Steps between C-alpha positions, in 0.01 A plus 500: 500500500164603353524810280153658458622736228630217285174316545278786384728567204422148378148624425449475121583829331612670823869558416409673176239737641710570810804597289296717264323673788832568673641679195176688437487651849872581529433865401283547811824533695662718232253757373474713814876512551562575131247785505690650793830486309342615173309801634757608758761495223276713279372746762734482798203452732417193708156650554430495126645150474280376783197665341552319168554170679182571696304564178600159370428322826162666563389426144612140544310480827183619328545296185605162641163408660318596181733293284480208745121511508502490119738203518258314728218568254675452166819301561865592540609513136208710373574775752875486557606532135317830430611634839861413422475691171374814676767464768771487237365816339501678837864418574607606150323835551684546830832442325414737215365772732812486717732516199311807374514669844123506523335640816490269801119496474519345153747237618281429802193447281692260276625314808140482623392343169775241533408433861126467438560238231758296693350156558523343844709210373546358848123473540471320168764248605341445843163448333661228287635337813157510663345335193775239464478404869122529536482135611802524731465814711769380740764582239372852445699635798841400357387612152404847624813507716707425193337792320576733789860381501517568125355845565800558722731363231376777272567756773844350555598500132300799376637793705871420442431440131307826471770688692789360297327575170385846608836606647745337258298525177189720528160503670337473156679174427397371842134584427518332159648187656220482756241535224662219300480269802126547551424471127695175464382348828140610461476365147656171606243468780180573308583259216496214752129426460500152658559636853278807464207488744165474322255787523251419776160659465284578801222246521172629357177446695290204390157532340337358812666759716385777270145369498467494877681823582288802574541809285641711781752234591614478138549874488698500825713212379570675171599819682735311729648320201562830321671648806706184548608516136609861541701459821637155417693329777502818709159397629685261734612658827812287513616623161444861602710443812775335296495790255545757775786305658679457169466867406697580816744219419544645152592836653785317673627354173458817293667729751791261559568488125523877454680557830767241415580684175529837676677361809777339295528797263540743791794288617668489159413140408184504282574155356468353851123558491446183301705295745317644801160422347617154395598418858156614611347250260748223584386515862142453384598227255678292765209537742258402225692182417490387862142611562366325191675172579333470841157344550339745742235396751387845616215684333566698185371833640727460804805440278415811301460704817835382639669580169364856493602567860841346437552726200429808712741388772786401269498816290521736799886496514513634141427849633835496688709429188784749457705327233447284194618175669268558796208576268570182303518290817183638656305463173618139470369437852165664430466303178469179702136580578388593149452163328317333791256794504446498123467121483236498771319793342476331160386177661228689686368636171466146364283417802294818514372533143309267266710314244341694214643824649842367601707692242331825597546426870869425459543810285375715787809397698723635224272798448507598865874456516536704180288782635705501818825493302388806304409688817824394667709612202325836479519572875861384519599726211345799677668417831838450332482833315400687815683320783738243351496122481595449866176659622301322227597165653227557758235459229529120443518444877172684558334334200588152626353584840178614331480173304535298821232707674258446211552123507450482876198730494326304223591152625134397508440599137808302397361177646467244223145409399386226263504627143249412234593388151 
């Protein structure tokens, strides 16, 4: 039987950059959870813990597009290495500030520094896939599907690992372990220069074009070019629609993470949080494996729309959870819609933006999710402190419904259009 994943992994250099990218982005599934353990342990407040996690996520959301745009202009290695150095400094400051019982504001600022300098490793890997398969676009679907499946692997392995380390050893050791993973994986990725996409410059106008263009037209063109440079890929309506949908989707993820910690702790089993979150990711992982192995005939926007609506429908039963087993089961069910939605969303980016802006475009998926995660964590922390985790379970349900409404409302903007080089 044909295995599309095995076929794409035969691409020269692919196993090495896939493995390095997987290790580098493992902390994405760990940092938020570890911040909750770390700050709640230090302050006794889930609100403070959610606020620190939000600082890191918001800073990451703001920093990732900037870093990715720099990557498109200067290359992966020249940007990722300095960013990794700053990220390491930020995490070390968080550890030191917590050990010294510094104010939550100081810890939040350090977490923001670490978040702003966290490279979108998944975008870098997907950009390598797009470059490696530039002459065989038919294999890009299983390649991007594989990456989404590996994203779920990180969310399957990361939360239990973070929980075990935080509960049985200490939250500080858990944070140090996560940092080590991204340093080792990130370094291993950027040293692989043979698969790094080349920097693609925007074509300059020819002398003949300049000679025949009127002065006013040149001025208008320059103004448009300046504006385009400032807004980047957000000039495309489809990308703006994707960003809005994934902010709401991120609220689902961020709120579920914090609520799972509080829900299990309220019932005397804090270590179960990692298992609950792992089952959530396993549902998505299994769906991603199946979804990526199928050659779909329907349009890409329609698949994305169905995925978003399916996510809203499948997460609704989570609000009825009254025990840890029921929460785990309903989250596993809702996870079945995650990977198909993310896979289709990433594939849409590859169709909606020019190749020279692909890394930035892909980063906006992670950025939007990260912004939503930060909002979800902060709102969930507030709800938990004021009304308990049971009531807070309504938050991810509402957020998923909002994401589906955005996708349906902006279906026209999400229609794929031919992209220029």
